[in-house]
PAZA-420505 format. One line per 2 residues: number of its first residue (from 1); their letters; for each residue x, y, z of N, C-alpha, C. Coordinates in steps of 0.1 Angstrom, whole numbers, plus 5000, padded with zeros to 4 digits. Example, Ala and Ser with C-alpha at 12.3 -4.5 7.8 and 13.67 -1.06 7.14 Angstrom:
! PAZA-420505
1) AS) 5132/4943/5078/5123/4955/5078/5132/4967/5078 ~ 5128/4978/5071/5137/4989/5071/5129/5000/5079
END
This chain:
! PAZA-420505
1) LY) 2692/4284/6933/2705/4278/6936/2706/4263/6934 ~ 2694/4257/6930/2694/4243/6929/2704/4237/6919
3) PA) 2706/4243/6907/2716/4237/6898/2730/4237/6904 ~ 2733/4248/6912/2746/4248/6918/2748/4238/6929
5) LV) 2737/4236/6937/2737/4227/6948/2739/4212/6944 ~ 2733/4209/6933/2733/4195/6928/2744/4192/6919
7) TG) 2753/4202/6916/2765/4200/6908/2777/4198/6917 ~ 2783/4186/6915/2795/4184/6923/2808/4190/6917
9) PS) 2819/4190/6924/2831/4196/6919/2836/4188/6907 ~ 2831/4176/6904/2835/4170/6892/2829/4176/6879
11) GS) 2819/4185/6882/2811/4190/6871/2799/4183/6867 ~ 2798/4171/6872/2785/4163/6871/2775/4166/6881
13) WF) 2763/4164/6879/2753/4167/6889/2746/4154/6894 ~ 2738/4156/6903/2730/4145/6909/2719/4141/6900
15) NY) 2721/4131/6891/2712/4128/6881/2703/4116/6885 ~ 2696/4118/6897/2687/4107/6902/2675/4106/6893
17) SA) 2669/4094/6894/2657/4090/6886/2659/4092/6871 ~ 2651/4099/6864/2652/4101/6849/2659/4113/6845
19) SP) 2668/4119/6854/2675/4131/6851/2687/4128/6841 ~ 2691/4138/6833/2702/4136/6825/2715/4136/6833
21) GS) 2726/4132/6827/2738/4130/6835/2746/4143/6838 ~ 2743/4154/6831/2750/4166/6833/2740/4178/6832
23) PG) 2743/4188/6839/2734/4200/6839/2733/4207/6825 ~ 2722/4211/6821/2720/4219/6809/2725/4233/6812
25) RS) 2726/4241/6802/2729/4255/6804/2717/4264/6805 ~ 2717/4274/6813/2705/4282/6816/2709/4297/6817
27) SA) 2703/4305/6808/2706/4319/6809/2699/4325/6821 ~ 2688/4318/6826/2681/4323/6838/2690/4323/6850
29) AW) 2701/4314/6851/2710/4314/6862/2717/4327/6863 ~ 2720/4334/6852/2727/4347/6852/2717/4357/6858
31) WY) 2705/4356/6854/2695/4366/6859/2693/4365/6874 ~ 2692/4353/6879/2691/4351/6893/2703/4356/6900
33) AR) 2715/4353/6895/2727/4358/6901/2728/4373/6903 ~ 2723/4380/6892/2724/4394/6892/2712/4400/6900
35) RL) 2700/4395/6898/2688/4401/6904/2688/4399/6919 ~ 2693/4387/6924/2692/4384/6938/2706/4385/6945
37) AM) 2716/4390/6937/2730/4391/6943/2735/4378/6948 ~ 2733/4367/6940/2738/4354/6944/2747/4349/6933
39) TE) 2760/4353/6934/2769/4350/6924/2772/4335/6922 ~ 2770/4327/6934/2772/4313/6933/2761/4306/6925
41) AV) 2750/4313/6920/2740/4307/6912/2746/4303/6898 ~ 2757/4311/6894/2764/4308/6881/2775/4298/6884
43) TE) 2774/4286/6880/2783/4276/6883/2796/4277/6873 ~ 2806/4270/6877/2818/4270/6868/2815/4265/6854
45) GE) 2806/4255/6854/2802/4250/6841/2795/4260/6832 ~ 2787/4269/6838/2780/4280/6831/2790/4289/6826
47) VA) 2800/4293/6834/2810/4302/6830/2819/4297/6819 ~ 2823/4284/6820/2831/4278/6810/2824/4277/6796
49) AF) 2811/4274/6797/2803/4273/6784/2802/4287/6778 ~ 2800/4297/6786/2799/4311/6781/2812/4316/6774
51) KE) 2823/4312/6781/2836/4316/6775/2839/4309/6762 ~ 2835/4296/6761/2837/4289/6749/2829/4295/6737
53) IC) 2817/4300/6740/2809/4306/6730/2816/4319/6725 ~ 2820/4327/6735/2827/4340/6732/2840/4338/6724
55) AG) 2847/4327/6727/2859/4324/6720/2857/4318/6706 ~ 2845/4315/6703/2842/4309/6690/2846/4294/6689
57) KT) 2846/4287/6701/2851/4273/6702/2839/4263/6700 ~ 2827/4268/6699/2816/4260/6698/2805/4266/6689
59) KE) 2798/4258/6682/2787/4263/6674/2773/4261/6681 ~ 2774/4255/6693/2761/4252/6700/2758/4264/6708
61) IP) 2751/4273/6702/2748/4286/6709/2733/4287/6712 ~ 2729/4287/6725/2715/4288/6729/2709/4301/6724
63) RT) 2696/4300/6720/2690/4312/6715/2688/4323/6725 ~ 2689/4320/6738/2687/4330/6748/2701/4336/6752
65) LP) 2712/4333/6745/2725/4338/6749/2725/4353/6750 ~ 2719/4361/6740/2720/4375/6741/2715/4381/6755
67) FI) 2706/4374/6761/2701/4379/6774/2712/4380/6785 ~ 2722/4370/6784/2733/4369/6794/2741/4382/6794
69) LF) 2742/4389/6782/2750/4401/6781/2744/4412/6790 ~ 2731/4411/6793/2725/4421/6802/2730/4420/6816
71) WV) 2734/4407/6820/2737/4404/6834/2751/4400/6837 ~ 2759/4397/6827/2772/4393/6829/2781/4404/6835
73) GE) 2791/4400/6842/2800/4409/6848/2812/4402/6854 ~ 2823/4409/6857/2835/4403/6862/2832/4395/6874
75) DL) 2823/4400/6883/2820/4393/6895/2814/4379/6893 ~ 2808/4377/6881/2802/4364/6879/2811/4354/6871
77) VK) 2821/4359/6864/2829/4350/6856/2843/4347/6863 ~ 2847/4355/6873/2859/4352/6879/2857/4341/6890
79) PK) 2867/4334/6894/2866/4324/6905/2862/4331/6918 ~ 2852/4324/6925/2847/4331/6936/2846/4321/6948
81) QS) 2846/4326/6960/2844/4318/6972/2830/4314/6972 ~ 2828/4301/6974/2814/4295/6974/2807/4299/6987
83) AL) 2795/4304/6986/2786/4307/6997/2776/4296/6999 ~ 2777/4285/6992/2767/4274/6993/2769/4267/7006
85) PD) 2758/4262/7012/2759/4255/7025/2766/4242/7023 ~ 2773/4238/7034/2780/4225/7034/2770/4214/7035
87) VW) 2759/4216/7042/2748/4206/7044/2735/4212/7040 ~ 2727/4206/7031/2715/4211/7026/2705/4199/7024
89) VG) 2693/4201/7028/2682/4191/7026/2671/4198/7019 ~ 2667/4193/7007/2656/4199/7000/2644/4189/7002
91) QG) 2633/4195/7009/2621/4186/7011/2612/4187/7000 ~ 2601/4179/7000/2592/4179/6989/2588/4165/6985
93) EM) 2582/4164/6973/2578/4150/6968/2590/4141/6965 ~ 2601/4147/6962/2613/4139/6960/2625/4145/6967
95) PI) 2626/4143/6980/2636/4150/6988/2650/4145/6985 ~ 2660/4154/6985/2674/4151/6983/2682/4158/6994
97) GI) 2694/4153/6997/2703/4159/7006/2717/4161/7000 ~ 2724/4171/7004/2738/4174/7000/2747/4175/7012
99) VA) 2758/4169/7012/2768/4171/7022/2782/4174/7015 ~ 2789/4184/7019/2801/4188/7013/2811/4193/7024
101) AD) 2824/4193/7021/2834/4198/7030/2844/4207/7023 ~ 2847/4218/7030/2858/4227/7025/2855/4232/7011
103) RS) 2844/4238/7009/2840/4243/6996/2850/4253/6990 ~ 2858/4259/6999/2869/4268/6994/2879/4261/6985
105) NR) 2880/4248/6986/2888/4240/6978/2880/4235/6966 ~ 2883/4238/6954/2875/4235/6943/2874/4220/6940
107) VH) 2882/4212/6946/2881/4197/6945/2877/4191/6958 ~ 2868/4198/6965/2863/4193/6978/2855/4180/6977
109) SY) 2854/4173/6988/2846/4161/6988/2831/4165/6988 ~ 2823/4157/6981/2809/4160/6979/2801/4147/6978
111) LA) 2789/4147/6985/2781/4135/6985/2766/4140/6984 ~ 2758/4134/6975/2744/4137/6974/2736/4125/6976
113) IK) 2725/4125/6983/2717/4113/6986/2703/4116/6984 ~ 2695/4106/6980/2681/4107/6976/2672/4100/6986
115) GG) 2660/4107/6988/2649/4101/6995/2637/4098/6986 ~ 2625/4099/6992/2613/4099/6983/2608/4084/6981
117) SP) 2600/4083/6971/2593/4070/6968/2596/4066/6953 ~ 2598/4053/6951/2600/4048/6938/2588/4050/6929
119) SY) 2576/4052/6935/2563/4053/6927/2561/4066/6921 ~ 2569/4076/6924/2568/4089/6919/2570/4089/6904
121) NH) 2563/4098/6896/2564/4098/6882/2579/4098/6877 ~ 2581/4088/6868/2595/4085/6863/2605/4082/6874
123) GH) 2600/4077/6885/2608/4074/6897/2616/4061/6895 ~ 2627/4059/6902/2634/4047/6903/2634/4042/6917
125) AD) 2637/4029/6919/2638/4023/6932/2651/4026/6938 ~ 2653/4039/6941/2667/4044/6945/2667/4052/6958
127) AG) 2658/4050/6967/2659/4057/6980/2672/4053/6987 ~ 2679/4063/6992/2691/4061/6999/2703/4060/6989
129) SF) 2701/4060/6976/2712/4060/6967/2720/4073/6967 ~ 2733/4073/6964/2741/4085/6965/2751/4086/6953
131) VL) 2756/4098/6951/2767/4100/6942/2778/4106/6951 ~ 2791/4104/6947/2802/4108/6955/2813/4114/6946
133) DM) 2818/4126/6949/2829/4132/6943/2841/4134/6953 ~ 2853/4130/6949/2865/4132/6956/2876/4134/6946
135) HG) 2886/4142/6950/2897/4145/6941/2892/4152/6928 ~ 2881/4158/6929/2875/4165/6917/2870/4155/6906
137) LR) 2868/4143/6910/2863/4132/6901/2851/4126/6907 ~ 2842/4120/6899/2831/4113/6904/2835/4098/6905
139) WA) 2832/4092/6917/2835/4078/6920/2823/4070/6921 ~ 2812/4075/6927/2800/4067/6928/2789/4074/6919
141) FD) 2784/4066/6909/2776/4071/6898/2761/4066/6900 ~ 2752/4075/6896/2739/4071/6892/2739/4068/6877
143) LG) 2734/4057/6873/2735/4053/6859/2725/4061/6850 ~ 2716/4068/6856/2707/4078/6848/2695/4071/6843
145) AE) 2689/4079/6834/2676/4075/6828/2677/4063/6818 ~ 2666/4056/6817/2665/4045/6808/2657/4050/6796
147) KY) 2661/4046/6784/2653/4049/6772/2641/4040/6771 ~ 2629/4046/6771/2617/4038/6773/2612/4030/6761
149) GK) 2616/4034/6749/2610/4028/6737/2612/4013/6736 ~ 2624/4008/6737/2627/3994/6736/2621/3986/6748
151) VE) 2622/3993/6760/2617/3986/6772/2602/3984/6771 ~ 2595/3994/6767/2581/3993/6766/2577/3983/6755
153) AA) 2584/3982/6744/2581/3972/6734/2584/3958/6740 ~ 2593/3956/6749/2597/3943/6754/2587/3939/6766
155) IG) 2584/3948/6775/2576/3943/6786/2562/3949/6786 ~ 2558/3958/6776/2545/3963/6775/2544/3976/6784
157) GS) 2534/3984/6780/2531/3996/6788/2527/3994/6802 ~ 2519/3983/6804/2515/3980/6818/2527/3976/6826
159) GL) 2536/3969/6820/2548/3965/6828/2557/3976/6831 ~ 2559/3985/6821/2568/3996/6823/2563/4007/6833
161) WS) 2550/4010/6832/2545/4022/6838/2537/4019/6851 ~ 2536/4006/6854/2529/4002/6867/2539/4004/6879
163) PE) 2534/4011/6889/2543/4013/6901/2541/4003/6912 ~ 2533/3992/6909/2530/3982/6919/2543/3974/6922
165) PD) 2543/3968/6934/2555/3960/6938/2559/3949/6929 ~ 2549/3943/6922/2552/3931/6913/2554/3936/6899
167) SK) 2555/3949/6896/2556/3954/6883/2569/3949/6877 ~ 2569/3947/6863/2581/3943/6856/2591/3956/6855
169) RW) 2586/3967/6858/2594/3979/6858/2606/3978/6867 ~ 2605/3972/6878/2615/3971/6888/2626/3960/6885
171) SV) 2623/3952/6874/2633/3943/6869/2643/3949/6860 ~ 2640/3961/6855/2649/3968/6846/2660/3974/6854
173) FR) 2673/3971/6849/2685/3974/6858/2685/3989/6862 ~ 2684/3998/6853/2685/4012/6857/2673/4017/6865
175) LG) 2662/4010/6865/2650/4014/6873/2649/4008/6886 ~ 2654/3996/6888/2652/3988/6900/2663/3991/6910
177) TQ) 2661/3986/6922/2671/3988/6933/2684/3982/6930 ~ 2685/3971/6922/2697/3964/6919/2707/3973/6912
179) GH) 2703/3983/6905/2711/3992/6897/2716/4005/6903 ~ 2713/4006/6917/2716/4018/6923/2725/4016/6935
181) NT) 2730/4028/6940/2740/4028/6951/2733/4027/6965 ~ 2726/4017/6967/2718/4015/6979/2718/4000/6983
183) LM) 2708/3996/6991/2708/3983/6997/2698/3974/6991 ~ 2701/3961/6990/2692/3950/6988/2692/3942/7001
185) IG) 2680/3940/7006/2679/3933/7019/2671/3920/7018 ~ 2677/3909/7022/2670/3896/7020/2668/3892/7006
187) GK) 2677/3897/6997/2676/3894/6982/2665/3902/6976 ~ 2659/3912/6983/2648/3919/6977/2651/3934/6976
189) GQ) 2645/3941/6966/2646/3955/6965/2636/3963/6973 ~ 2634/3975/6969/2626/3984/6976/2611/3983/6972
191) DP) 2602/3985/6982/2588/3985/6980/2584/3999/6975 ~ 2578/4000/6963/2575/4013/6957/2564/4021/6965
193) RG) 2557/4014/6974/2547/4020/6981/2552/4028/6993 ~ 2565/4026/6996/2571/4033/7008/2576/4047/7004
195) FA) 2580/4055/7014/2586/4068/7012/2597/4070/7022 ~ 2609/4074/7017/2621/4076/7025/2622/4091/7029
197) TL) 2623/4094/7041/2624/4108/7046/2639/4111/7048 ~ 2642/4124/7046/2656/4129/7048/2655/4140/7059
199) TR) 2665/4140/7068/2666/4150/7078/2681/4154/7079 ~ 2683/4166/7084/2697/4170/7087/2700/4166/7102
201) DG) 2712/4161/7104/2717/4158/7118/2731/4164/7119 ~ 2732/4176/7123/2745/4182/7124/2751/4184/7110
203) DA) 2763/4178/7108/2770/4178/7096/2767/4166/7087 ~ 2756/4159/7090/2752/4147/7082/2738/4148/7077
205) VV) 2735/4140/7067/2721/4138/7063/2717/4124/7066 ~ 2705/4122/7072/2700/4109/7076/2688/4106/7068
207) AD) 2688/4094/7062/2677/4089/7054/2670/4077/7061 ~ 2658/4079/7065/2650/4068/7071/2644/4060/7060
209) LT) 2649/4048/7057/2645/4040/7046/2635/4029/7050 ~ 2631/4029/7063/2623/4018/7068/2611/4014/7060
211) SV) 2604/4024/7055/2591/4021/7048/2593/4015/7034 ~ 2605/4016/7029/2607/4010/7015/2613/3996/7017
213) YP) 2616/3992/7029/2621/3978/7031/2612/3971/7042 ~ 2600/3966/7038/2592/3959/7047/2598/3946/7052
215) QA) 2608/3941/7046/2615/3929/7050/2624/3931/7062 ~ 2625/3944/7067/2633/3947/7078/2624/3956/7088
217) RK) 2628/3955/7101/2621/3963/7111/2625/3978/7110 ~ 2638/3980/7107/2643/3994/7106/2655/3995/7097
219) VV) 2655/4005/7089/2667/4007/7080/2670/4022/7079 ~ 2681/4026/7084/2685/4041/7084/2699/4042/7078
221) RR) 2701/4052/7069/2714/4055/7063/2718/4069/7067 ~ 2730/4070/7071/2735/4083/7075/2748/4086/7067
223) AS) 2748/4098/7060/2759/4102/7051/2765/4114/7056 ~ 2779/4114/7057/2786/4126/7061/2799/4127/7053
225) VG) 2805/4139/7053/2817/4141/7045/2826/4150/7054 ~ 2839/4146/7054/2850/4153/7060/2859/4159/7049
227) RL) 2869/4166/7054/2879/4172/7044/2886/4161/7036 ~ 2889/4150/7042/2897/4140/7036/2889/4126/7034
229) DA) 2877/4126/7039/2870/4113/7038/2855/4116/7037 ~ 2847/4105/7034/2833/4105/7034/2828/4092/7041
231) QV) 2817/4092/7046/2812/4080/7053/2797/4078/7051 ~ 2794/4065/7049/2780/4061/7048/2778/4050/7058
233) VD) 2769/4053/7068/2766/4043/7078/2752/4038/7077 ~ 2750/4025/7076/2737/4019/7075/2734/4011/7088
235) TI) 2723/4013/7093/2718/4005/7105/2706/3997/7101 ~ 2707/3984/7101/2696/3975/7097/2692/3966/7108
237) EA) 2679/3967/7111/2673/3957/7121/2664/3948/7114 ~ 2668/3935/7114/2660/3925/7107/2663/3911/7113
239) AP) 2657/3901/7108/2659/3888/7114/2673/3883/7112 ~ 2679/3877/7123/2693/3872/7122/2695/3863/7110
241) GT) 2706/3865/7103/2709/3858/7091/2705/3864/7078 ~ 2697/3875/7079/2693/3882/7067/2705/3888/7060
243) EV) 2706/3885/7047/2717/3891/7039/2714/3905/7035 ~ 2724/3914/7037/2724/3928/7033/2734/3930/7022
245) RW) 2730/3935/7010/2739/3937/6999/2740/3952/6997 ~ 2753/3957/6999/2756/3971/6997/2763/3972/6983
247) AM) 2759/3982/6975/2765/3983/6962/2767/3998/6958 ~ 2777/3999/6949/2781/4013/6943/2786/4011/6929
249) NT) 2779/4019/6920/2783/4019/6906/2796/4028/6904 ~ 2806/4023/6898/2818/4031/6896/2825/4027/6882
251) DA) 2832/4036/6877/2840/4033/6865/2855/4032/6868 ~ 2858/4032/6881/2872/4031/6886/2877/4017/6885
253) EI) 2891/4015/6884/2897/4002/6885/2897/3999/6900 ~ 2893/3986/6903/2892/3982/6917/2902/3971/6920
255) GG) 2909/3973/6931/2919/3963/6935/2919/3962/6950 ~ 2923/3950/6955/2924/3948/6969/2937/3954/6975
257) DP) 2938/3955/6987/2950/3960/6994/2954/3950/7005 ~ 2962/3940/7002/2965/3930/7012/2972/3936/7025
259) DL) 2978/3947/7024/2984/3953/7036/2974/3958/7046 ~ 2962/3961/7041/2951/3966/7049/2940/3955/7052
261) GG) 2942/3943/7048/2932/3933/7050/2921/3933/7040 ~ 2912/3923/7042/2901/3922/7032/2890/3932/7033
263) TT) 2891/3941/7043/2880/3950/7045/2882/3963/7036 ~ 2893/3964/7030/2896/3976/7022/2899/3973/7007
265) VT) 2894/3981/6998/2897/3980/6984/2901/3994/6980 ~ 2909/3995/6969/2913/4007/6963/2907/4009/6950
267) CA) 2901/4021/6948/2896/4025/6935/2905/4036/6928 ~ 2908/4034/6916/2918/4042/6909/2914/4046/6895
269) KA) 2916/4059/6892/2914/4064/6878/2920/4078/6877 ~ 2923/4081/6865/2929/4094/6861/2940/4099/6870
271) GK) 2948/4089/6875/2960/4092/6883/2956/4095/6898 ~ 2944/4093/6901/2940/4095/6915/2934/4081/6921
273) RI) 2933/4081/6934/2928/4069/6940/2921/4072/6953 ~ 2911/4064/6956/2905/4065/6970/2905/4051/6975
275) QV) 2904/4050/6988/2903/4037/6995/2889/4036/7001 ~ 2883/4025/6999/2870/4022/7004/2871/4011/7015
277) TA) 2867/4014/7027/2869/4005/7038/2855/4002/7045 ~ 2852/3989/7047/2841/3985/7055/2846/3984/7069
279) VS) 2844/3993/7078/2850/3993/7091/2841/3986/7101 ~ 2830/3981/7097/2821/3973/7105/2813/3963/7096
281) GD) 2808/3953/7102/2802/3942/7094/2813/3931/7092 ~ 2808/3919/7089/2817/3908/7088/2817/3902/7074
283) GV) 2814/3911/7064/2812/3906/7050/2825/3907/7042 ~ 2824/3906/7029/2836/3906/7020/2832/3915/7008
285) WS) 2842/3921/7002/2841/3929/6990/2841/3920/6978 ~ 2834/3924/6968/2834/3917/6955/2831/3928/6944
287) VG) 2835/3924/6932/2832/3933/6920/2821/3926/6912 ~ 2810/3932/6909/2800/3926/6901/2797/3934/6888
289) SA) 2789/3929/6880/2786/3935/6867/2776/3947/6869 ~ 2777/3957/6861/2767/3968/6861/2760/3968/6848
291) QP) 2761/3957/6841/2754/3956/6828/2741/3948/6829 ~ 2731/3953/6822/2718/3946/6822/2718/3933/6815
293) EN) 2709/3924/6819/2709/3911/6812/2702/3911/6799 ~ 2693/3921/6796/2685/3921/6784/2691/3931/6774
295) AW) 2691/3927/6761/2696/3935/6750/2688/3947/6748 ~ 2675/3947/6753/2667/3959/6750/2668/3970/6761
297) EQ) 2677/3967/6771/2680/3977/6781/2693/3985/6776 ~ 2695/3997/6781/2707/4004/6778/2719/3998/6785
299) PN) 2730/3997/6777/2743/3992/6784/2749/4003/6792 ~ 2758/4000/6801/2765/4009/6810/2780/4008/6808
301) PG) 2785/4012/6796/2799/4010/6793/2809/4015/6803 ~ 2818/4007/6807/2829/4011/6816/2825/4010/6831
303) MK) 2812/4007/6833/2807/4007/6847/2808/3992/6853 ~ 2810/3992/6866/2810/3980/6874/2804/3983/6887
305) QL) 2800/3973/6895/2795/3975/6908/2805/3970/6919 ~ 2808/3978/6928/2815/3974/6940/2805/3970/6950
307) IY) 2806/3957/6955/2796/3951/6963/2801/3946/6976 ~ 2794/3948/6987/2798/3943/7000/2785/3936/7005
309) KA) 2787/3923/7009/2776/3915/7015/2779/3911/7029 ~ 2769/3913/7038/2771/3909/7052/2757/3904/7056
311) KV) 2758/3897/7068/2745/3891/7073/2742/3897/7087 ~ 2729/3899/7089/2725/3904/7102/2729/3894/7113
313) PK) 2736/3899/7123/2741/3890/7134/2729/3885/7143 ~ 2732/3877/7153/2722/3871/7162/2715/3882/7169
315) SG) 2721/3893/7171/2714/3904/7179/2703/3910/7171 ~ 2702/3907/7158/2692/3913/7150/2694/3927/7145
317) RL) 2707/3932/7147/2710/3946/7144/2724/3946/7137 ~ 2724/3951/7125/2737/3952/7118/2740/3967/7115
319) VL) 2752/3971/7119/2756/3985/7116/2768/3983/7106 ~ 2766/3988/7094/2776/3987/7083/2781/4000/7080
321) TV) 2793/4003/7083/2799/4016/7080/2809/4014/7068 ~ 2808/4022/7058/2817/4023/7047/2823/4036/7046
323) RF) 2837/4037/7047/2844/4049/7047/2852/4051/7034 ~ 2851/4063/7028/2859/4066/7016/2870/4076/7020
325) ST) 2882/4072/7016/2894/4080/7021/2902/4085/7009 ~ 2906/4098/7009/2914/4103/6999/2929/4103/7002
327) WN) 2933/4098/7014/2947/4098/7018/2956/4091/7008 ~ 2967/4098/7005/2976/4093/6995/2983/4080/6999
329) AI) 2987/4078/7011/2994/4066/7015/2991/4062/7029 ~ 2989/4050/7032/2987/4045/7045/2996/4032/7047
331) QV) 3003/4032/7057/3012/4021/7060/3009/4016/7074 ~ 3007/4003/7076/3004/3998/7089/3016/3988/7092
333) PS) 3026/3993/7099/3038/3985/7102/3034/3973/7111 ~ 3040/3962/7109/3037/3950/7117/3043/3953/7131
335) GY) 3037/3947/7141/3042/3948/7155/3038/3961/7162 ~ 3029/3969/7156/3025/3982/7162/3011/3981/7168
337) LR) 3006/3970/7171/2992/3969/7177/2994/3971/7192 ~ 2984/3978/7197/2984/3980/7212/2970/3982/7217
339) RS) 2968/3981/7230/2955/3983/7236/2953/3997/7239 ~ 2941/4003/7236/2937/4016/7240/2924/4015/7246
341) GN) 2923/4015/7260/2911/4012/7266/2907/3998/7264 ~ 2895/3996/7259/2890/3982/7256/2891/3979/7241
343) SL) 2897/3987/7233/2897/3984/7219/2912/3983/7214 ~ 2914/3974/7205/2927/3971/7199/2929/3981/7188
345) TS) 2941/3988/7188/2944/3998/7178/2957/3995/7171 ~ 2958/4001/7159/2970/3999/7151/2977/4013/7149
347) RM) 2990/4014/7151/2997/4026/7149/3001/4027/7135 ~ 3000/4039/7129/3004/4041/7115/3009/4055/7113
349) IL) 3017/4056/7102/3021/4069/7097/3013/4072/7084 ~ 3008/4084/7084/2998/4087/7073/3003/4100/7066
351) TV) 3004/4100/7053/3007/4112/7046/2994/4119/7042 ~ 2991/4131/7046/2979/4138/7044/2981/4149/7035
353) SG) 2974/4149/7023/2975/4160/7014/2965/4170/7017 ~ 2968/4183/7018/2958/4193/7021/2964/4207/7018
355) GN) 2957/4215/7010/2963/4228/7007/2975/4227/6998 ~ 2985/4234/7001/2997/4234/6993/3008/4225/6999
357) AE) 3006/4218/7010/3016/4211/7016/3011/4197/7020 ~ 3021/4189/7023/3018/4176/7028/3023/4174/7042
359) ER) 3016/4168/7051/3020/4166/7065/3020/4151/7067 ~ 3030/4147/7076/3030/4133/7081/3025/4134/7095
361) KE) 3015/4126/7098/3010/4126/7111/3009/4111/7116 ~ 3009/4110/7130/3008/4098/7136/2993/4096/7140
363) LF) 2988/4084/7136/2974/4081/7139/2973/4068/7145 ~ 2962/4065/7151/2958/4052/7156/2945/4048/7151
365) WA) 2944/4037/7145/2932/4032/7139/2925/4022/7148 ~ 2914/4026/7154/2907/4018/7163/2898/4008/7156
367) LD) 2896/3996/7161/2888/3986/7154/2873/3990/7154 ~ 2869/4000/7162/2855/4004/7161/2853/4014/7150
369) GS) 2864/4017/7142/2862/4025/7130/2866/4039/7132 ~ 2870/4043/7144/2873/4057/7147/2888/4060/7144
371) WI) 2890/4073/7140/2904/4077/7138/2908/4086/7150 ~ 2919/4084/7156/2924/4092/7166/2937/4099/7162
373) MV) 2937/4112/7159/2949/4119/7154/2957/4125/7165 ~ 2970/4122/7165/2979/4129/7174/2982/4142/7168
375) GR) 2981/4153/7176/2982/4167/7170/2996/4171/7166 ~ 3007/4164/7170/3020/4168/7166/3025/4163/7152
377) RI) 3033/4171/7146/3038/4168/7133/3050/4158/7135 ~ 3051/4148/7126/3062/4139/7127/3073/4143/7118
379) ND) 3085/4144/7122/3096/4148/7114/3100/4137/7105 ~ 3104/4140/7092/3109/4129/7083/3122/4124/7088
END
């Protein structure tokens, strides 16, 4: 089931380290589906590729295609209810975790996160890095594998293949921490001698990144996904004043939303949009380049980095929560602030898209980052 688990609803898969950006086609998936009665082993991409071949729409025909005819059946090619788990952690030398919500909806939200060590064969300094699908589109990207020929010619074999902390390998954009959807702490990337562990915590996956960041006392990333949102929470314990850089590679158009303050930006593409909100931390958003400085590195056309920088407070503990929302519209009317216990909240009307209908609900946004939903429907 691995190919199905690491393939998001966008059709792209979790291409960490030197993996390609999209899954290849495998006749073996059909055998597994039939032999083990696991219809979900055959992904929508596999079915679409098979139908294209049968319709004569492509000349790219794998030599193992005839074997599929032994195992194909209506139960494998028709749309099916997914039996894949919403939360899954694969352990091993390069652990990864998957969190998804409402798999019955083919455009469900999906997040995959990586653990392990940068020093693994063909590894990148990408512990804690993630990819994100919402609205059936990919918003947070792994830039993928680097072509080694030009890089090796420029920095030498010892520079490219050495896993030591001072190796030139980690200065290559696609290989180093700076090119991934993870953290830079104190201006430094990850120590390749460390190993990040992944565990399941209820409906979330938790990555303990402490050993890859010796410049901090503790670094933990927690990723979770809801039906309409996703959340990445980083807890960093380090010397006060230490700068923490959060980054995400995206091809979306990025804009600010003055109605929601400087803590929220909007990402838009293909007629869809998501809102990215830093609900804790005192930093600011910015947009940086996702292009390498050297001509001998692969370019990343259309990509940019969404960056959030904050500093560890005097307490020595920074909790940085970034929330991704698929809500179509959020309005915060002026004059609707009120006290709820000890926290200041803002009343708002929210249009929630789900299923075949839209609902308008009354919510309160608490400054501690929590959503409190009032159960009654609001009439237009």
